[in-house]
N, CA, C and O atoms as CSV, one atom per row, in Angstrom:
chain,resi,resn,atom,element,x,y,z
A,1,MET,N,N,0.873,-1.133,-0.079
A,1,MET,CA,C,0.024,-0.136,-0.120
A,1,MET,C,C,0.911,1.132,-0.167
A,1,MET,O,O,1.996,1.056,0.411
A,2,LYS,N,N,0.571,2.313,-0.799
A,2,LYS,CA,C,1.517,3.631,-1.020
A,2,LYS,C,C,0.877,4.390,0.195
A,2,LYS,O,O,-0.287,4.517,0.576
A,3,ARG,N,N,2.036,4.828,0.636
A,3,ARG,CA,C,1.971,6.079,1.742
A,3,ARG,C,C,1.614,7.376,1.029
A,3,ARG,O,O,2.272,7.907,0.135
A,4,VAL,N,N,0.426,7.825,1.582
A,4,VAL,CA,C,0.305,9.295,1.315
A,4,VAL,C,C,0.629,10.372,2.240
A,4,VAL,O,O,0.381,10.320,3.445
A,5,ARG,N,N,1.287,11.520,1.544
A,5,ARG,CA,C,1.695,12.505,2.534
A,5,ARG,C,C,0.711,13.615,2.477
A,5,ARG,O,O,0.597,14.236,1.420
A,6,TYR,N,N,-0.067,13.950,3.591
A,6,TYR,CA,C,-0.993,14.815,3.326
A,6,TYR,C,C,-0.116,16.591,3.967
A,6,TYR,O,O,0.764,16.738,4.815
A,7,PRO,N,N,-0.730,17.471,3.254
A,7,PRO,CA,C,-0.087,18.957,3.708
A,7,PRO,C,C,-0.557,19.350,5.198
A,7,PRO,O,O,-1.556,18.895,5.753
A,8,ALA,N,N,0.237,20.163,5.673
A,8,ALA,CA,C,-0.197,20.577,7.176
A,8,ALA,C,C,-1.402,21.084,7.289
A,8,ALA,O,O,-2.058,20.885,8.312
A,9,GLU,N,N,-1.901,21.853,6.208
A,9,GLU,CA,C,-3.295,22.598,6.193
A,9,GLU,C,C,-4.293,21.330,6.141
A,9,GLU,O,O,-5.162,21.236,7.008
A,10,PHE,N,N,-4.194,20.520,5.304
A,10,PHE,CA,C,-5.099,19.617,5.338
A,10,PHE,C,C,-5.640,18.804,6.412
A,10,PHE,O,O,-6.817,18.535,6.656
A,11,LYS,N,N,-4.224,18.346,7.211
A,11,LYS,CA,C,-4.301,17.724,8.688
A,11,LYS,C,C,-4.907,18.825,9.585
A,11,LYS,O,O,-5.695,18.366,10.412
A,12,ALA,N,N,-4.753,20.041,9.627
A,12,ALA,CA,C,-5.252,21.118,10.578
A,12,ALA,C,C,-6.628,20.907,10.487
A,12,ALA,O,O,-7.411,20.801,11.431
A,13,GLU,N,N,-6.905,20.849,9.159
A,13,GLU,CA,C,-8.562,21.172,8.850
A,13,GLU,C,C,-9.404,19.913,9.385
A,13,GLU,O,O,-10.481,19.924,9.982
A,14,ALA,N,N,-8.725,18.990,9.059
A,14,ALA,CA,C,-9.465,17.550,9.486
A,14,ALA,C,C,-9.477,17.595,10.913
A,14,ALA,O,O,-10.542,17.183,11.374
A,15,VAL,N,N,-8.575,17.989,11.825
A,15,VAL,CA,C,-8.611,17.701,13.124
A,15,VAL,C,C,-9.458,18.901,13.688
A,15,VAL,O,O,-10.058,18.751,14.752
A,16,ARG,N,N,-9.514,19.968,13.066
A,16,ARG,CA,C,-10.567,21.178,13.397
A,16,ARG,C,C,-11.919,20.553,13.177
A,16,ARG,O,O,-12.791,20.793,14.012
A,17,GLN,N,N,-12.195,19.775,12.142
A,17,GLN,CA,C,-13.600,19.367,11.874
A,17,GLN,C,C,-14.018,18.517,13.078
A,17,GLN,O,O,-15.074,18.715,13.679
A,18,VAL,N,N,-13.107,17.526,13.411
A,18,VAL,CA,C,-13.370,16.749,14.742
A,18,VAL,C,C,-13.344,17.433,16.146
A,18,VAL,O,O,-14.157,17.053,16.989
A,19,THR,N,N,-12.499,18.371,16.424
A,19,THR,CA,C,-12.303,18.877,17.822
A,19,THR,C,C,-13.276,20.080,17.914
A,19,THR,O,O,-13.857,20.171,18.996
A,20,GLU,N,N,-13.554,20.996,17.008
A,20,GLU,CA,C,-14.238,22.181,17.003
A,20,GLU,C,C,-15.632,22.045,16.472
A,20,GLU,O,O,-16.607,22.585,16.996
A,21,ARG,N,N,-15.674,21.229,15.311
A,21,ARG,CA,C,-17.203,21.054,15.003
A,21,ARG,C,C,-18.058,20.073,15.406
A,21,ARG,O,O,-19.256,20.056,15.121
A,22,GLY,N,N,-17.337,19.037,16.234
A,22,GLY,CA,C,-17.909,17.974,16.797
A,22,GLY,C,C,-18.328,16.749,15.849
A,22,GLY,O,O,-19.177,15.895,16.108
A,23,HIS,N,N,-17.513,16.859,14.651
A,23,HIS,CA,C,-17.816,15.683,13.844
A,23,HIS,C,C,-17.215,14.283,14.214
A,23,HIS,O,O,-16.174,14.307,14.872
A,24,GLY,N,N,-17.697,13.167,13.901
A,24,GLY,CA,C,-16.889,12.005,14.248
A,24,GLY,C,C,-15.688,11.762,13.255
A,24,GLY,O,O,-15.692,12.070,12.063
A,25,VAL,N,N,-14.754,11.213,13.882
A,25,VAL,CA,C,-13.400,10.727,13.287
A,25,VAL,C,C,-13.700,9.974,12.194
A,25,VAL,O,O,-13.208,10.321,11.120
A,26,VAL,N,N,-14.498,8.889,12.246
A,26,VAL,CA,C,-14.694,7.964,10.908
A,26,VAL,C,C,-15.592,8.704,10.007
A,26,VAL,O,O,-15.464,8.439,8.811
A,27,ASN,N,N,-16.417,9.522,10.319
A,27,ASN,CA,C,-17.026,10.266,9.001
A,27,ASN,C,C,-16.323,11.289,8.523
A,27,ASN,O,O,-16.620,11.696,7.399
A,28,VAL,N,N,-15.335,11.874,9.196
A,28,VAL,CA,C,-14.557,12.707,8.628
A,28,VAL,C,C,-13.486,12.040,7.661
A,28,VAL,O,O,-13.258,12.466,6.529
A,29,ALA,N,N,-12.912,11.045,8.185
A,29,ALA,CA,C,-11.877,10.390,7.429
A,29,ALA,C,C,-12.541,9.563,6.165
A,29,ALA,O,O,-11.880,9.208,5.190
A,30,LYS,N,N,-13.865,9.327,6.323
A,30,LYS,CA,C,-14.602,8.784,5.092
A,30,LYS,C,C,-14.751,9.750,3.967
A,30,LYS,O,O,-14.613,9.515,2.766
A,31,ARG,N,N,-15.079,10.960,4.593
A,31,ARG,CA,C,-15.445,12.078,3.501
A,31,ARG,C,C,-14.171,12.545,2.873
A,31,ARG,O,O,-14.127,13.050,1.752
A,32,LEU,N,N,-13.134,12.352,3.649
A,32,LEU,CA,C,-11.943,13.112,3.193
A,32,LEU,C,C,-11.061,11.890,2.418
A,32,LEU,O,O,-9.987,12.165,1.883
A,33,GLY,N,N,-11.498,10.804,2.408
A,33,GLY,CA,C,-11.040,9.604,1.699
A,33,GLY,C,C,-9.638,9.364,2.264
A,33,GLY,O,O,-8.649,9.333,1.532
A,34,MET,N,N,-9.590,9.219,3.402
A,34,MET,CA,C,-8.163,8.697,4.224
A,34,MET,C,C,-8.538,7.574,5.326
A,34,MET,O,O,-9.683,7.136,5.437
A,35,SER,N,N,-7.575,7.199,6.040
A,35,SER,CA,C,-7.564,6.258,6.986
A,35,SER,C,C,-8.089,7.029,8.274
A,35,SER,O,O,-7.701,8.135,8.652
A,36,ASP,N,N,-8.996,6.266,8.839
A,36,ASP,CA,C,-9.351,6.676,10.335
A,36,ASP,C,C,-8.396,6.643,11.183
A,36,ASP,O,O,-8.385,7.442,12.119
A,37,LYS,N,N,-7.533,5.823,11.034
A,37,LYS,CA,C,-6.456,5.678,11.979
A,37,LYS,C,C,-5.536,6.790,11.984
A,37,LYS,O,O,-4.994,7.167,13.023
A,38,SER,N,N,-5.324,7.375,10.763
A,38,SER,CA,C,-4.265,8.346,10.819
A,38,SER,C,C,-5.064,9.589,11.232
A,38,SER,O,O,-4.338,10.542,11.516
A,39,LEU,N,N,-6.278,9.794,11.326
A,39,LEU,CA,C,-6.998,11.016,11.559
A,39,LEU,C,C,-6.921,10.989,13.167
A,39,LEU,O,O,-6.515,11.973,13.786
A,40,TYR,N,N,-7.375,9.692,13.870
A,40,TYR,CA,C,-7.054,9.506,15.184
A,40,TYR,C,C,-5.616,9.735,15.794
A,40,TYR,O,O,-5.449,10.031,16.977
A,41,LEU,N,N,-4.754,9.598,15.024
A,41,LEU,CA,C,-3.398,10.118,15.298
A,41,LEU,C,C,-3.201,11.416,15.475
A,41,LEU,O,O,-2.609,11.895,16.442
A,42,TRP,N,N,-3.818,12.208,14.304
A,42,TRP,CA,C,-3.675,13.496,14.223
A,42,TRP,C,C,-4.237,14.145,15.403
A,42,TRP,O,O,-3.592,15.040,15.951
A,43,VAL,N,N,-5.557,13.725,15.918
A,43,VAL,CA,C,-6.434,14.281,16.823
A,43,VAL,C,C,-5.493,14.293,18.047
A,43,VAL,O,O,-5.185,15.315,18.661
A,44,ARG,N,N,-5.051,12.990,18.347
A,44,ARG,CA,C,-4.362,13.108,19.544
A,44,ARG,C,C,-3.184,13.691,19.676
A,44,ARG,O,O,-2.875,14.190,20.758
A,45,LEU,N,N,-2.460,13.717,18.752
A,45,LEU,CA,C,-1.207,14.819,18.479
A,45,LEU,C,C,-1.552,15.980,18.867
A,45,LEU,O,O,-1.042,16.486,19.867
A,46,ALA,N,N,-2.537,16.632,18.090
A,46,ALA,CA,C,-3.138,18.000,18.403
A,46,ALA,C,C,-3.408,18.500,19.721
A,46,ALA,O,O,-3.150,19.632,20.130
A,47,GLN,N,N,-4.095,17.308,20.517
A,47,GLN,CA,C,-4.534,17.475,21.871
A,47,GLN,C,C,-3.566,17.282,22.710
A,47,GLN,O,O,-3.704,17.786,23.824
A,48,ASP,N,N,-2.402,16.553,22.433
A,48,ASP,CA,C,-1.124,16.504,23.167
A,48,ASP,C,C,-0.369,17.838,23.187
A,48,ASP,O,O,0.060,18.290,24.249
A,49,ARG,N,N,-0.195,18.503,21.955
A,49,ARG,CA,C,0.222,19.886,21.692
A,49,ARG,C,C,-0.307,20.792,22.575
A,49,ARG,O,O,0.395,21.415,23.370
A,50,ALA,N,N,-1.768,20.934,22.471
A,50,ALA,CA,C,-2.489,21.862,23.145
A,50,ALA,C,C,-2.361,21.910,24.496
A,50,ALA,O,O,-2.536,22.910,25.192
A,51,GLY,N,N,-1.989,20.590,24.942
A,51,GLY,CA,C,-2.270,20.773,26.383
A,51,GLY,C,C,-3.380,20.251,27.064
A,51,GLY,O,O,-4.440,20.465,26.475
A,52,PRO,N,N,-3.471,19.628,28.127
A,52,PRO,CA,C,-4.539,18.998,28.847
A,52,PRO,C,C,-5.619,20.088,29.154
A,52,PRO,O,O,-5.412,21.075,29.860
A,53,GLY,N,N,-6.815,19.779,28.525
A,53,GLY,CA,C,-8.008,20.528,28.758
A,53,GLY,C,C,-7.955,22.146,28.239
A,53,GLY,O,O,-8.630,23.053,28.727
A,54,SER,N,N,-6.999,22.275,27.147
A,54,SER,CA,C,-7.036,23.680,26.771
A,54,SER,C,C,-8.384,24.435,26.220
A,54,SER,O,O,-8.692,25.601,26.469
A,55,GLY,N,N,-9.079,23.549,25.453
A,55,GLY,CA,C,-10.258,23.725,25.230
A,55,GLY,C,C,-11.492,23.989,26.286
A,55,GLY,O,O,-12.434,24.782,26.255
A,56,GLU,N,N,-11.058,22.918,27.301
A,56,GLU,CA,C,-12.048,23.077,28.372
A,56,GLU,C,C,-11.648,24.480,29.378
A,56,GLU,O,O,-12.446,25.102,30.079
A,57,THR,N,N,-10.542,24.687,29.252
A,57,THR,CA,C,-9.902,25.932,30.006
A,57,THR,C,C,-10.543,27.174,29.606
A,57,THR,O,O,-11.045,27.919,30.448
A,58,ALA,N,N,-10.549,27.435,28.354
A,58,ALA,CA,C,-11.263,28.617,27.767
A,58,ALA,C,C,-12.804,28.810,28.113
A,58,ALA,O,O,-13.306,29.875,28.474
A,59,GLN,N,N,-13.507,27.534,27.932
A,59,GLN,CA,C,-14.937,27.449,28.390
A,59,GLN,C,C,-15.220,27.793,29.885
A,59,GLN,O,O,-16.139,28.545,30.212
A,60,LEU,N,N,-14.413,27.226,30.731
A,60,LEU,CA,C,-14.584,27.519,32.074
A,60,LEU,C,C,-14.120,28.927,32.343
A,60,LEU,O,O,-14.840,29.563,33.113
A,61,LYS,N,N,-13.153,29.482,31.903
A,61,LYS,CA,C,-13.027,30.820,32.073
A,61,LYS,C,C,-14.136,31.681,31.734
A,61,LYS,O,O,-14.413,32.603,32.501
A,62,ALA,N,N,-14.900,31.468,30.534
A,62,ALA,CA,C,-15.966,31.999,30.068
A,62,ALA,C,C,-17.145,31.990,31.026
A,62,ALA,O,O,-17.948,32.897,31.247
A,63,GLU,N,N,-17.080,30.842,31.516
A,63,GLU,CA,C,-18.174,30.476,32.675
A,63,GLU,C,C,-17.917,31.243,33.904
A,63,GLU,O,O,-18.808,31.904,34.437
A,64,VAL,N,N,-16.836,31.179,34.322
A,64,VAL,CA,C,-16.562,32.148,35.562
A,64,VAL,C,C,-16.630,33.268,35.381
A,64,VAL,O,O,-16.890,33.962,36.364
A,65,SER,N,N,-16.441,33.890,34.145
A,65,SER,CA,C,-16.629,35.479,34.136
A,65,SER,C,C,-18.044,35.664,33.981
A,65,SER,O,O,-18.442,36.763,34.364
A,66,ARG,N,N,-18.986,34.811,33.479
A,66,ARG,CA,C,-20.333,35.159,33.374
A,66,ARG,C,C,-20.915,34.890,34.908
A,66,ARG,O,O,-21.862,35.571,35.301
A,67,LEU,N,N,-20.401,34.012,35.650
A,67,LEU,CA,C,-20.916,33.718,36.869
A,67,LEU,C,C,-20.814,34.866,37.889
A,67,LEU,O,O,-21.709,35.221,38.657
A,68,LYS,N,N,-19.423,35.455,37.759
A,68,LYS,CA,C,-19.101,36.568,38.457
A,68,LYS,C,C,-19.950,37.717,38.196
A,68,LYS,O,O,-20.342,38.420,39.128
A,69,ALA,N,N,-20.305,37.989,36.802
A,69,ALA,CA,C,-21.353,38.995,36.530
A,69,ALA,C,C,-22.657,39.008,37.155
A,69,ALA,O,O,-23.222,40.013,37.586
A,70,ASP,N,N,-23.142,37.697,37.176
A,70,ASP,CA,C,-24.470,37.230,37.613
A,70,ASP,C,C,-24.285,37.529,39.243
A,70,ASP,O,O,-25.172,38.154,39.824
A,71,LEU,N,N,-23.178,37.092,39.919
A,71,LEU,CA,C,-23.093,37.380,41.388
A,71,LEU,C,C,-23.317,38.953,41.508
A,71,LEU,O,O,-24.345,39.396,42.022
A,72,LYS,N,N,-22.399,39.704,41.055
A,72,LYS,CA,C,-22.477,41.171,40.987
A,72,LYS,C,C,-23.753,41.740,41.072
A,72,LYS,O,O,-24.122,42.532,41.939
A,73,ARG,N,N,-24.653,41.144,39.791
A,73,ARG,CA,C,-26.033,41.651,39.526
A,73,ARG,C,C,-26.851,41.311,40.906
A,73,ARG,O,O,-27.522,42.166,41.484
A,74,ALA,N,N,-26.722,40.040,41.337
A,74,ALA,CA,C,-27.261,39.631,42.476
A,74,ALA,C,C,-27.178,40.397,43.894
A,74,ALA,O,O,-28.075,40.659,44.695
A,75,ASN,N,N,-25.846,40.656,43.928
A,75,ASN,CA,C,-25.578,41.210,45.146
A,75,ASN,C,C,-26.263,42.745,45.076
A,75,ASN,O,O,-26.971,43.230,45.958
A,76,GLU,N,N,-25.927,43.308,43.972
A,76,GLU,CA,C,-26.591,44.894,43.933
A,76,GLU,C,C,-28.187,44.792,44.084
A,76,GLU,O,O,-28.761,45.706,44.676
A,77,GLU,N,N,-28.817,43.868,43.646
A,77,GLU,CA,C,-30.204,43.644,44.109
A,77,GLU,C,C,-30.498,43.430,45.443
A,77,GLU,O,O,-31.432,44.026,45.979
A,78,ARG,N,N,-29.801,42.645,46.034
A,78,ARG,CA,C,-29.852,42.383,47.519
A,78,ARG,C,C,-29.690,43.424,48.253
A,78,ARG,O,O,-30.409,43.572,49.241
A,79,ASP,N,N,-28.627,44.442,47.894
A,79,ASP,CA,C,-28.430,45.724,48.655
A,79,ASP,C,C,-29.840,46.554,48.379
A,79,ASP,O,O,-30.457,47.076,49.307
A,80,ILE,N,N,-30.248,46.612,47.102
A,80,ILE,CA,C,-31.370,47.598,46.955
A,80,ILE,C,C,-32.316,47.211,47.693
A,80,ILE,O,O,-32.810,48.054,48.443
A,81,LEU,N,N,-32.816,45.919,47.703
A,81,LEU,CA,C,-33.992,45.371,48.444
A,81,LEU,C,C,-33.815,45.442,50.012
A,81,LEU,O,O,-34.846,45.606,50.663
A,82,LYS,N,N,-32.519,45.326,50.742
A,82,LYS,CA,C,-32.141,45.704,51.870
A,82,LYS,C,C,-32.601,47.164,52.355
A,82,LYS,O,O,-33.196,47.403,53.405
A,83,LYS,N,N,-32.205,48.093,51.378
A,83,LYS,CA,C,-32.494,49.465,51.529
A,83,LYS,C,C,-33.855,49.763,51.659
A,83,LYS,O,O,-34.326,50.565,52.465
A,84,ALA,N,N,-34.600,48.956,50.674
A,84,ALA,CA,C,-36.160,49.023,50.407
A,84,ALA,C,C,-36.732,48.857,51.734
A,84,ALA,O,O,-37.448,49.683,52.300
A,85,ALA,N,N,-36.345,47.667,52.212
A,85,ALA,CA,C,-36.992,46.947,53.254
A,85,ALA,C,C,-36.648,47.770,54.562
A,85,ALA,O,O,-37.562,47.797,55.386
A,86,THR,N,N,-35.562,48.403,54.873
A,86,THR,CA,C,-35.141,49.527,55.847
A,86,THR,C,C,-35.922,50.600,55.863
A,86,THR,O,O,-36.344,51.022,56.939
A,87,TYR,N,N,-36.294,51.318,54.464
A,87,TYR,CA,C,-37.113,52.392,54.448
A,87,TYR,C,C,-38.651,51.996,54.623
A,87,TYR,O,O,-39.327,52.835,55.218
A,88,PHE,N,N,-39.144,51.119,54.295
A,88,PHE,CA,C,-40.612,50.716,54.552
A,88,PHE,C,C,-40.557,50.308,55.955
A,88,PHE,O,O,-41.477,50.801,56.608
A,89,ALA,N,N,-39.827,49.619,56.567
A,89,ALA,CA,C,-39.968,49.508,58.065
A,89,ALA,C,C,-39.866,50.649,58.835
A,89,ALA,O,O,-40.392,50.543,59.943
A,90,LYS,N,N,-39.295,51.817,58.556
A,90,LYS,CA,C,-39.117,52.907,59.209
A,90,LYS,C,C,-40.408,53.517,59.044
A,90,LYS,O,O,-41.011,53.968,60.018
A,91,LEU,N,N,-40.911,53.567,57.784
A,91,LEU,CA,C,-42.294,54.167,57.584
A,91,LEU,C,C,-43.818,53.757,58.093
A,91,LEU,O,O,-44.846,54.429,58.179
A,92,SER,N,N,-43.522,52.340,58.400
A,92,SER,CA,C,-44.578,51.602,59.193
A,92,SER,C,C,-44.458,51.607,60.700
A,92,SER,O,O,-45.456,51.399,61.390
A,93,GLY,N,N,-43.292,51.832,61.227
A,93,GLY,CA,C,-42.986,51.639,62.523
A,93,GLY,C,C,-42.373,52.744,63.148
A,93,GLY,O,O,-42.049,52.681,64.334
């Protein structure tokens, strides 16, 4: 069997289809007319180069910043309600 050399751009796009777009390795390999074993290897190498959980890290950072914003808004609302409760307690008593 003849060994095929694929350009770096081809490899990167194939890996991107699996990692970022969520397509299955076997489906992408069939569509591109290549071995699924090669694509599995490329995906594993790309994940090793990226480091453990680098995609998850970005998602976690985004979630943390969203949660911090929600907490800040909730604290501001709580403070407003405390002031309102104090104001109405003075009026009625």
